[in-house]
N, C-alpha and C positions, 0 to 999 in steps of 0.2 A: 607737276610738282609732286615730289615724294612726301608721304606722311612723316618721313623721318628727317626732313630737311630742317636745317637750323632756321631758315627764313620763316617757315611755317610755325615752328616752335615759338619764335619771337612774336609773331603775329597773334598766336593764341594767348601767350602770356600778357601781351599788351591789352588784348580785348578783355581778358579775365580781370586784370588789374583795374581797367577802366570801369567795368561793371561793378566791382566791389567798392571802388571809390564813389561811384554814383549812388549806390545803395546807402553808403554811410552818410552822404550829404543829404539825401532826401528822407532818410529815416533816422532822425536824431534820437528817437526813442528806442532804436534797435529792435524794430518789429520783425525783421527778417530772421527766421529761426535757423534756416539751413540752406546752403547752396550745394547741390549735388553735381559733381563734374563727372561726365562719362568720357573716358579717354580710351575708347576701343577702336583700334584702327581697322579691324576686320581683315587681317591678312589670311587669304585662303590657302596660301602655299605652305602654311605651317604643318609640321608633322603631328604636333600634339594639338588636341582639342578637348574641350570639356563637354562638348555636345555629343551625346551617345544615342 
């Protein structure tokens, strides 16, 4: 399955939405300060890179 597939995108969105919904239900005092999402697919065939 490609990291660019619509099916994978929908699965990621569903998982993230479910996580945030769960956090809002178990943390009514809003104790979660931040959620960091890392969305790096790591395509090695790219011409450009920030690693030097």
